N, C-alpha and C positions, 0 to 999 in steps of 0.2 A: 048588658052582658055580665057585668060584675055582679049584679044582683042575682042572676041565675046561678052563677058559680058559687056565690055565698050561700044561696038557698040549698044547693046540692051538698055543699060542705056541711051545713048544719044538719041536714037530713042524714047524712052518712055518720056523723058523730053521734047523734042521738039514737040511731038505729042499732048501734053496737053497744048496748047497755051491759051485756054479760060477756065476760071473756070466754068462759066455758059454760055451756048449757048444762042444766041439771040432768044427770043421767036417769034413765028409766028405773033402774034398780039401784038407786043410791043407798049405800050402806050408812047406817046411822053413825054418829060420832063415837058412840060407845062400841059398836061393832068394829069400826075402824081401829079404835084403840086396842081392842083385844087381838085383832089380826096382826097389827103391827108389833105388839108385844110378843106374840107367838113367833112371828118371823125373826125378831131379834134374838129370842131364846134359842130357836132352832138353828139360826145362823151361827151361833157359837159352837154348835156341834162340829163344825168344820175345823175349828181350832183344836178340838180334842181329837178328832179323827179326820185327818186330811183326805182320806180316801172316801169319805162319805159323799153321797150324791145329793147336792143341794136341790136339784130338780124334784127328787122324790120327797124331800122334806117340805118343799114349797107346795107340792100337790097335797101332801098330808095336812098342812095347815089349812089350805082352802077347803079340803073335804071335811075337816073337823068343824069348820064354821059354816059348812053347807053353802058356799058361794062359788061362783066361777071366777076364773082369772080375769075375764073381761069386766065383770062387775067390780072387782077390786081395782083394776086398772082405771076404769072410768071414774070410780068414786075418788081414787087418789088424785087423778087429774083435776076433778072438780074441787076438792079440798085444797090442793096446792095453789089453785088460783085465788084462794081466800086464806091468806097467811095467818090471820088471827084465829080462824077456826082450826087450821092445821096445827098451830102452836098448842092449842088446848088439847087436841087429839094426842099429840106427842107427849105432852105432860101427863095425860091420863095413862098412856101406854107405859110411861116410866113408873108411875105409881103401881100399875099392875105388876110390873116386873119386881119392884121393891117389896110388894106384898108377898110375892112368891119366895123371895130370898132377901130378907132384911139386911144381911151382911154386906150386900152390894153397895149400900149407901156409903159406908166408909171407904170402899174402893173408889166409888165415883167422886167423892170429895177429894181423895188423894189425886185422882186424875185432873180434877178441876184446878188444883193448886199447881200441878205441873204445867198445865196448858190453860191459861186464863182466857184464851180466845175461843173457847168452845161455844157453840150455839147455845142460846138460852134454854132450849128444851132438854139439853144434856145436863145442865147444871142443876 
């Protein structure tokens, strides 16, 4: 009986090799970086204009990149289950934002000094 339980336990452990299965329409790492950078940029529009509609800006970003919300959500779930890949995606998104506005680098360094506990992709 112990052998049967041990066998089923081993089968269960090895059958669950992936936390999240690869989605059918997985966005590439570069596409994810671009979308995340655009979401970050357009998210700041709310601080400038509190009456702006974030749903419309989200739809605009998705339409701009010709992807669906489901594809983005599924891809994000996939990459979040792989922290090393997500870290690279977020660092690339940060570089995209800094390329668009190099003055942000000084601002980000100032924030890092104020709060040293920021996640690594923000630094």
